C-alpha positions in Angstrom: 7.4 -17.9 18.0 6.8 -21.5 16.4 2.9 -20.6 16.9 3.5 -16.6 15.1 5.4 -19.2 12.4 2.5 -21.0 11.9 0.0 -18.2 11.6 1.6 -16.0 9.1 2.5 -18.9 7.0 -1.4 -19.9 7.0 -2.4 -16.0 6.4 0.2 -16.3 3.6 -1.4 -19.2 2.7 -4.6 -17.6 1.3 -4.4 -17.3 -2.1 -7.6 -15.3 -2.8 -6.5 -12.4 -0.2 -3.4 -12.2 -1.8 -4.8 -11.8 -5.3 -7.1 -9.7 -3.9 -4.4 -7.6 -2.7 -1.9 -7.7 -5.3 -4.4 -6.9 -7.7 -7.6 -5.4 -6.6 -5.9 -2.6 -4.7 -3.8 -0.9 -7.8 -7.1 -1.4 -9.9 -9.3 0.3 -7.3 -7.1 3.1 -6.8 -6.8 3.7 -11.0 -10.6 3.2 -11.4 -11.5 5.4 -8.6 -9.0 7.9 -9.5 -9.6 8.2 -13.3 -13.7 9.0 -12.3 -12.8 11.4 -9.7 -11.4 14.6 -10.8 -9.0 17.0 -8.9 -12.0 19.8 -7.5 -11.2 21.2 -4.7 -13.8 20.2 -1.6 -13.8 22.4 1.6 -14.9 21.4 4.9 -14.6 22.6 8.1 -12.1 21.3 10.3 -14.3 21.3 13.8 -11.0 21.6 16.1 -10.5 25.1 14.6 -13.4 26.0 12.7 -11.5 26.4 10.4 -12.4 26.3 6.4 -9.9 23.5 4.2 -9.6 23.2 1.1 -8.3 19.2 -0.2 -8.3 17.4 -4.0 -11.6 15.1 -4.3 -9.1 13.0 -6.4 -6.6 12.5 -3.1 -9.4 12.2 -0.8 -11.2 9.6 -2.9 -7.6 7.5 -3.2 -7.1 7.8 0.4 -10.7 6.6 1.5 -10.5 4.0 -1.3 -7.3 2.6 -0.6 -8.4 2.5 3.4 -11.6 0.6 2.1 -10.2 -2.3 0.6 -7.2 -3.0 2.7 -9.4 -2.8 5.8 -11.8 -5.2 4.1 -9.6 -7.5 2.7 -6.9 -7.6 6.7 -10.6 -7.8 8.4 -11.6 -10.9 6.1 -8.4 -12.1 6.1 -8.3 -12.3 10.0 -11.8 -14.0 10.3 -11.0 -16.6 7.4 -7.5 -17.4 9.3 -9.5 -17.7 13.1 -12.4 -19.6 11.4 -9.9 -22.3 9.4 -7.4 -22.5 12.4 -9.6 -23.8 15.3 -9.4 -27.3 15.0 -5.4 -26.1 14.5 -5.4 -24.0 17.2 -6.7 -27.1 19.4 -4.6 -29.3 18.2 -1.9 -27.4 19.8 -3.2 -26.7 22.8 -3.1 -30.7 23.5 0.1 -30.7 22.3 1.4 -28.4 25.2 1.1 -24.8 23.7 -0.7 -22.4 26.2 -3.8 -20.8 25.2 -2.1 -17.3 25.7 0.5 -18.3 23.7 -1.7 -18.9 20.7 -3.4 -15.8 21.5 -0.3 -13.5 21.5 0.5 -15.2 18.1 -2.9 -14.5 16.3 -2.0 -10.7 17.8 1.7 -10.8 16.4 0.5 -12.4 13.3 -2.2 -9.9 12.9 0.1 -6.7 13.8 2.7 -8.2 10.5 0.0 -8.7 8.1 -1.6 -5.4 9.1 1.8 -3.9 8.5 2.8 -5.3 5.0 -0.6 -4.8 3.7 -0.3 -0.8 5.0 2.9 -0.4 3.5 1.8 -2.4 0.1 -1.2 0.2 -0.3 1.1 3.0 0.5 3.8 1.9 -1.9 1.0 1.3 -4.2 -0.6 4.7 -3.6 2.8 6.5 -5.1 1.5 5.5 -8.6 -1.3 7.2 -8.3 -0.6 10.1 -6.2 2.2 11.6 -4.4 1.2 12.6 -0.8 3.2 15.3 1.4 4.0 12.4 3.7 3.8 8.8 3.2 4.8 7.5 6.7 1.8 9.2 7.9 -0.4 7.5 5.0 1.1 4.4 6.4 0.5 5.3 10.0 -3.2 5.9 8.8 -3.7 2.5 6.5 -1.8 0.5 9.4 -4.0 1.9 12.3 -7.1 0.8 10.1 -6.1 -2.4 9.2 -5.2 -3.2 13.4 -8.7 -1.9 13.7 -10.5 -4.3 11.5 -8.0 -7.2 11.6 -9.3 -7.5 15.3 -12.7 -7.3 14.4 -11.9 -10.4 12.3 -10.7 -12.0 14.7 -13.2 -11.3 17.3 -16.1 -12.8 14.8 -14.0 -15.6 14.0 -14.2 -16.4 17.6 -18.1 -16.2 18.4 -19.8 -16.5 14.9 -20.2 -20.1 13.5 -21.2 -19.5 10.2 -19.1 -18.0 7.8 -21.6 -16.6 6.0 -23.4 -14.5 8.8 -18.9 -13.7 9.5 -18.7 -12.0 6.2 -21.8 -10.1 6.3 -20.7 -9.0 9.8 -17.5 -7.7 8.5 -18.9 -6.1 5.5 -21.5 -4.5 7.9 -18.9 -3.8 10.5 -16.9 -1.6 7.8 -20.2 -0.2 6.3 
């Protein structure tokens, strides 16, 4: 619990990431939402072969929000892994087991992903009312977990911050 507390508090102290989340996500929704009209677009749903029509505006809002929060969480977990490595080594020297610290990082990633996905889903309500907000949250949550795991993994194996940021961006593309 203590290690999880330290991991979550370190994530919360990342002012740049918090600023991006609070300012960039609604701004991104607004910019892309005003640029794209509600023209219906059709695509073939491969599972049934049926043609579905959806609003291009709504699809744009979903994908833009998804893209923004996955990159933010990926960068956040990467930065926390890189900056917290020395602190984690000190905790191991103080008697913490490595698996406990890894579990704390994963728990912090779960909490962060859930909160970021909730924020993005609620911010989406300012621009569009989805039929099922809980399903939007689940989709956002799953995507942020994936990119958070990428951030943790890249932070653990890459020695350069520039290379790590480049990898997070390239994986997202």
